[in-house]
Legacy VTK file of the C-alpha trace (Angstrom):
# vtk DataFile Version 3.0
C-alpha trace
ASCII
DATASET POLYDATA
POINTS 248 float
178.933 106.375 112.562
176.041 105.565 114.892
176.120 109.152 116.175
175.968 110.475 112.634
173.100 108.123 111.822
171.211 109.278 114.903
171.882 112.913 113.987
170.703 112.316 110.429
167.562 110.587 111.699
166.859 113.437 114.085
167.269 116.038 111.343
165.089 113.992 109.004
162.422 113.706 111.681
162.564 117.458 112.305
162.183 118.119 108.581
159.174 115.817 108.402
157.523 117.496 111.392
158.276 120.961 110.032
156.866 119.984 106.644
153.729 118.577 108.235
153.247 121.768 110.256
153.618 123.863 107.108
151.092 121.677 105.283
148.631 122.067 108.136
148.681 125.877 108.130
145.253 127.089 109.216
144.171 130.481 107.921
141.673 132.465 109.976
138.662 133.653 107.960
136.293 136.526 108.719
132.672 136.189 107.539
129.651 138.328 108.355
127.254 135.440 109.024
124.106 137.430 108.300
124.110 137.114 104.529
122.417 133.852 103.621
122.918 131.852 101.500
126.530 133.029 101.310
127.182 132.926 105.046
124.952 132.425 108.058
124.941 130.654 111.423
123.455 127.202 111.876
121.758 125.989 115.065
125.157 125.293 116.607
126.322 128.858 115.814
128.747 127.554 113.199
129.324 129.668 110.088
127.877 127.884 107.046
126.970 128.808 103.482
128.074 129.022 99.873
131.254 131.009 100.595
132.199 128.585 103.360
131.810 125.547 101.115
133.677 127.137 98.204
136.646 128.354 100.245
136.854 125.125 102.253
136.922 123.075 99.046
139.471 125.419 97.457
141.648 125.215 100.573
141.635 121.422 100.442
142.883 121.568 96.841
145.305 124.412 97.562
147.040 122.606 100.408
145.878 124.627 103.403
143.071 124.757 105.950
140.636 127.477 107.003
138.726 128.334 110.152
135.719 130.670 109.955
134.795 133.369 112.468
131.544 135.342 112.533
132.657 138.956 112.120
130.410 142.057 111.766
130.552 143.649 108.324
131.470 147.031 109.737
135.165 146.695 110.453
135.563 143.326 108.764
138.300 144.560 106.406
140.261 146.088 109.285
140.989 142.540 110.502
143.353 141.959 107.560
146.113 144.554 108.156
146.090 143.842 111.904
146.609 140.127 111.274
143.548 139.140 113.294
142.223 137.438 110.162
143.989 136.169 107.064
141.026 136.070 104.679
137.693 137.828 104.366
135.102 135.524 102.804
131.854 137.432 102.937
130.360 137.960 99.469
132.875 140.760 98.892
132.526 142.561 95.574
135.869 143.187 93.896
136.191 146.932 93.259
139.066 149.192 92.220
138.661 151.152 95.448
139.028 148.043 97.595
142.002 146.860 95.548
143.929 149.862 96.844
143.920 148.493 100.399
143.631 144.723 99.964
144.288 141.965 97.435
141.709 139.611 95.950
141.545 136.085 94.690
140.172 135.338 91.263
136.379 135.872 91.100
134.262 132.972 92.346
130.724 134.341 91.930
128.943 136.672 89.507
126.311 138.900 91.079
124.319 142.061 90.488
121.993 144.291 92.421
118.256 143.681 92.674
115.469 145.897 93.950
113.103 144.345 96.456
109.638 145.910 96.748
106.173 144.954 97.956
104.063 143.174 95.345
101.656 146.135 95.088
104.418 148.744 94.791
104.214 151.230 91.891
108.022 151.182 91.619
109.097 149.670 88.311
112.727 150.730 87.855
115.720 152.064 89.729
115.062 155.701 88.819
111.652 155.424 90.513
113.457 155.295 93.854
114.080 159.050 93.761
112.206 160.567 96.667
111.582 157.138 98.199
112.958 155.613 101.396
115.434 152.907 100.421
116.923 150.274 102.696
120.488 149.044 102.220
123.100 147.163 104.188
125.744 149.575 105.432
128.901 149.686 103.345
127.739 147.299 100.636
127.582 147.790 96.887
123.837 148.403 97.277
124.649 151.279 99.611
127.057 152.751 97.063
124.610 152.372 94.168
121.783 154.094 96.039
124.103 156.910 97.119
124.755 157.698 93.451
121.014 158.024 92.841
119.849 159.771 95.997
123.015 161.504 97.153
125.625 160.405 99.654
124.030 162.210 102.598
120.392 161.644 101.622
118.145 161.064 104.667
116.100 158.687 102.504
118.867 156.092 102.619
118.113 153.828 105.556
121.102 151.714 106.554
120.949 148.369 108.354
123.475 145.888 109.745
122.238 143.185 107.371
120.149 142.837 104.225
117.540 140.598 105.931
116.969 143.396 108.486
116.453 145.850 105.634
113.971 143.467 103.993
112.106 143.043 107.281
111.804 146.824 107.406
110.366 146.724 103.900
107.746 144.224 105.062
106.783 146.460 107.974
106.464 149.514 105.742
109.487 151.401 107.092
111.082 151.686 103.644
109.690 151.659 100.114
112.366 149.425 98.618
115.600 147.574 99.337
118.601 147.413 97.020
120.964 144.499 97.620
122.824 141.606 96.009
120.603 139.280 93.997
121.539 136.069 95.802
120.579 137.412 99.217
117.297 139.017 98.116
116.157 135.931 96.202
117.114 133.667 99.098
115.156 135.801 101.582
112.009 135.751 99.467
112.339 132.003 98.839
112.529 131.363 102.579
109.706 133.766 103.463
106.964 132.488 101.192
104.201 134.413 102.974
106.042 137.693 102.418
104.404 139.649 99.614
107.596 140.795 97.958
108.885 140.839 94.409
112.193 141.690 92.771
112.987 144.179 90.041
116.026 144.096 87.792
117.339 147.221 86.125
119.584 147.505 83.043
121.679 150.161 84.798
122.938 147.609 87.330
126.358 146.336 86.320
127.584 142.807 86.888
129.715 142.342 89.985
132.197 139.670 90.962
132.906 138.318 94.428
136.432 137.492 95.520
138.176 136.388 98.698
140.102 139.318 100.216
143.531 139.070 101.871
146.065 141.502 103.299
147.640 143.765 100.688
150.800 142.147 99.358
150.054 138.588 100.480
150.629 137.129 97.032
151.463 133.679 98.407
148.019 133.266 99.948
146.309 134.643 96.841
148.184 132.061 94.753
147.076 129.237 97.058
143.439 130.307 96.919
143.527 130.735 93.143
145.083 127.307 92.718
142.293 125.785 94.773
139.564 127.714 92.957
140.902 126.692 89.550
140.968 123.054 90.628
137.417 122.924 92.011
136.101 124.706 88.922
137.864 122.181 86.680
136.843 119.015 88.533
133.157 119.872 88.978
133.272 120.545 92.723
132.340 124.200 92.278
129.326 123.353 90.099
128.103 120.883 92.711
128.329 123.529 95.457
126.600 126.100 93.241
123.673 123.765 92.553
123.314 123.091 96.280
122.542 126.752 96.964
121.208 128.171 93.700
119.959 125.245 91.649
120.815 124.911 87.987
LINES 1 249
248 0 1 2 3 4 5 6 7 8 9 10 11 12 13 14 15 16 17 18 19 20 21 22 23 24 25 26 27 28 29 30 31 32 33 34 35 36 37 38 39 40 41 42 43 44 45 46 47 48 49 50 51 52 53 54 55 56 57 58 59 60 61 62 63 64 65 66 67 68 69 70 71 72 73 74 75 76 77 78 79 80 81 82 83 84 85 86 87 88 89 90 91 92 93 94 95 96 97 98 99 100 101 102 103 104 105 106 107 108 109 110 111 112 113 114 115 116 117 118 119 120 121 122 123 124 125 126 127 128 129 130 131 132 133 134 135 136 137 138 139 140 141 142 143 144 145 146 147 148 149 150 151 152 153 154 155 156 157 158 159 160 161 162 163 164 165 166 167 168 169 170 171 172 173 174 175 176 177 178 179 180 181 182 183 184 185 186 187 188 189 190 191 192 193 194 195 196 197 198 199 200 201 202 203 204 205 206 207 208 209 210 211 212 213 214 215 216 217 218 219 220 221 222 223 224 225 226 227 228 229 230 231 232 233 234 235 236 237 238 239 240 241 242 243 244 245 246 247
């Protein structure tokens, strides 16, 4: 009987340890930390930002943990099928094209494109960019939108590794305008108060929705993320994070 009791205790202990290990699953997250306020590096080179706070909070409610890694935008999605990363959290717009090669969580942010120009620029609308040099971040929705206007191989499309680099080029006169996600453009201007820049909206720009990307077919992880997102939206956590970065 004592042997059976010891065996039962051992099995129970193993089950508890195994359950604890499962509960402590840490998913590796890729973020291009050059896209403030969504993701950037702090003074300690730690990835911080809106996406970080939202996914971390959702993970806590969804019963898992996340660890963020600064990953260049070019090639960031290739980390999913290889298993190097489990999630891409990098202000990723959900598109039908991307859905063919990866799965997405429910949307967690509504965005749209904005045009950044110098305050004295004669540009007033998107169509005015024809014949102009336009800066974009490589592979982003802004890049795709400008390609439709100027042509996919247009030499007037100037591509950069990050939107802030494109905006710096605008300040130096290297491009006439920059097309990028609203949150990033507004954040750049707000944090560069001496920069003589303004933003232009255009009715042709459609609303976009950001989602967290995972490997195609990983429905279990999508369900966990969605559970967490639904919870933080319901209990006010999401609103608190939103106000921290974007105000009311």
